[in-house]
C-alpha positions in Angstrom: -0.1 0.0 -0.1 2.6 2.3 0.5 3.8 2.3 -3.3 0.4 3.3 -4.1 0.4 6.2 -1.6 3.9 7.2 -3.2 2.6 7.0 -6.6 -0.8 9.1 -5.9 0.6 12.4 -5.9 2.5 11.9 -8.9 -0.6 10.8 -10.6 -2.6 13.7 -9.1 0.3 16.0 -10.3 0.2 14.6 -13.8 -3.6 14.8 -14.0 -3.6 18.5 -12.9 -0.7 19.4 -15.4 -2.9 17.7 -18.3 -6.1 19.6 -17.0 -3.9 22.8 -16.9 -2.7 22.2 -20.4 -6.5 21.2 -21.4 -7.7 24.3 -19.9 -4.9 26.7 -21.5 -5.8 25.1 -25.0 -9.4 25.6 -24.4 -8.6 29.2 -23.6 -6.5 29.7 -26.5 -9.2 28.1 -28.8 -11.6 30.4 -27.1 -9.5 33.5 -28.0 -8.9 32.4 -31.8 -12.3 31.9 -32.2 -13.3 35.2 -30.6 -11.1 36.9 -33.1 -12.6 35.2 -36.2 -16.0 35.8 -34.6 -15.1 39.5 -34.5 -13.8 39.7 -37.9 -16.9 38.2 -39.4 -19.3 40.2 -37.6 -19.3 43.3 -39.8 -19.7 41.1 -42.6 -23.1 39.5 -41.2 -24.1 43.2 -40.2 -23.4 44.4 -43.8 -25.4 41.6 -45.4 -28.3 42.1 -42.7 -28.4 45.7 -43.8 -28.3 44.8 -47.4 -31.2 42.5 -46.8 -33.3 44.9 -44.9 -32.5 47.6 -47.7 -33.4 45.2 -50.5 -36.9 46.3 -51.2 -35.6 50.2 -51.5 -32.9 49.1 -53.8 -35.0 47.2 -56.1 -37.2 50.3 -56.0 -34.3 52.4 -56.8 -33.1 50.0 -59.5 -36.5 49.7 -61.1 -36.3 53.6 -61.4 -33.1 53.3 -63.4 -34.1 51.0 -65.8 -37.1 53.2 -66.4 -34.7 56.3 -66.8 -32.5 54.2 -69.0 -35.3 53.2 -71.0 -36.7 56.9 -71.5 -33.3 58.3 -72.4 -31.8 55.3 -74.6 -32.7 52.3 -76.8 -32.1 49.2 -75.3 -29.0 46.9 -75.9 -31.1 44.3 -77.5 -31.9 46.8 -80.3 -29.3 46.7 -83.2 -27.6 50.1 -84.1 -29.2 50.4 -87.3 -32.4 49.4 -86.0 -32.0 52.4 -83.5 -31.2 54.7 -86.2 -33.8 53.9 -88.5 -36.5 54.4 -85.7 -34.9 57.6 -84.7 -34.5 58.8 -88.3 -38.6 58.2 -88.9 -39.5 59.7 -85.5 -37.3 62.9 -86.0 -38.5 63.3 -89.4 -42.1 63.0 -88.3 -41.7 65.5 -85.7 -40.5 68.1 -88.2 -43.0 66.9 -90.7 -45.8 67.4 -88.2 -44.6 70.8 -87.3 -45.0 71.9 -90.7 -41.5 72.2 -91.6 -40.0 70.7 -94.8 -37.1 68.0 -94.4 -34.8 68.6 -96.9 -32.3 65.7 -95.7 -31.8 63.6 -92.9 -29.0 61.1 -92.7 -27.4 58.8 -90.1 -24.1 58.9 -89.4 -21.5 56.3 -88.2 -22.3 55.3 -84.6 -19.6 56.2 -81.9 -18.8 53.7 -79.0 -18.3 55.2 -75.9 -18.3 53.7 -72.0 -21.4 52.0 -71.7 -23.2 53.5 -74.7 -23.1 53.8 -78.4 -23.9 57.4 -79.6 -25.8 57.4 -83.2 -25.5 60.7 -84.6 -28.0 62.1 -87.3 -27.8 65.2 -89.4 -31.0 66.9 -90.6 -31.4 69.8 -92.7 -34.9 71.5 -92.5 -36.8 74.7 -94.0 -39.7 76.2 -92.7 -40.7 79.6 -90.7 -39.4 79.9 -87.2 -42.4 79.3 -85.2 -42.4 75.5 -87.2 -38.7 74.8 -86.0 -39.7 76.1 -82.4 -42.7 73.6 -82.3 -40.7 70.8 -83.6 -37.8 71.4 -81.1 -40.4 71.4 -78.5 -41.9 68.5 -79.6 -38.4 66.8 -80.0 -37.6 66.7 -76.5 -40.7 64.8 -75.5 -39.4 61.6 -77.4 -38.6 58.7 -75.7 -35.8 57.4 -76.1 -34.4 60.9 -76.1 -33.3 62.8 -78.9 -30.2 65.0 -78.0 -29.1 68.3 -79.8 -25.2 68.1 -80.3 -25.2 71.2 -82.4 -27.1 73.4 -84.9 -27.4 76.5 -87.1 -30.1 78.5 -88.3 -29.9 80.9 -91.4 -32.3 83.2 -92.6 -34.1 82.5 -95.9 -36.7 84.6 -98.0 -39.0 86.8 -96.6 -42.9 86.0 -97.6 -44.4 88.8 -99.9 -46.8 90.0 -96.9 -43.9 90.1 -94.3 -45.7 87.5 -92.0 -43.3 84.8 -91.6 -39.3 84.5 -92.4 -38.4 81.4 -93.8 -35.4 79.8 -92.1 -33.1 77.0 -92.9 -31.9 74.9 -90.1 -29.1 72.4 -89.8 -29.2 70.1 -86.6 -26.7 67.7 -85.5 -28.8 65.3 -83.5 -27.9 61.8 -81.8 -29.9 58.9 -80.1 -27.8 56.7 -77.6 -28.0 52.9 -77.2 -27.2 50.7 -74.2 -24.1 48.6 -74.7 -25.0 46.5 -71.7 -26.3 42.9 -72.4 
């Protein structure tokens, strides 16, 4: 029994050292996991914020899509189709205002970041009120038609001095979205 009594403190000491090492390992693991959790917590908070704002972001995205459709041809439309459509709409606006369309041509498209600009050159003849009416109508078209530049020259004055004929040269363009 004396051998058992002498070995008991040694066994207890080995168990105490093992328990201390196990506690130390558990504490170090706790610190590592706490650091990982602290590093991941902002990501979860950001994700929760995005999920909470999802409806608002979807509403803003829908507004952007609506505005893009108002100002640009969709990417599904070929550049030549967009040019032909714009050409017909512009000719119709000036003709309905009473101006004579002398020429209307589509120029080569220019690619830019995110959009293709499709320039059109139109030469019209009419009185100033007709040209102004056409320009006011032109700004209401969707997809939008933009004015890049213009020049107006006076033409012949009518015999009754009621209206001055003008000849206008307008450099216009429309844009087409490049995004798929």
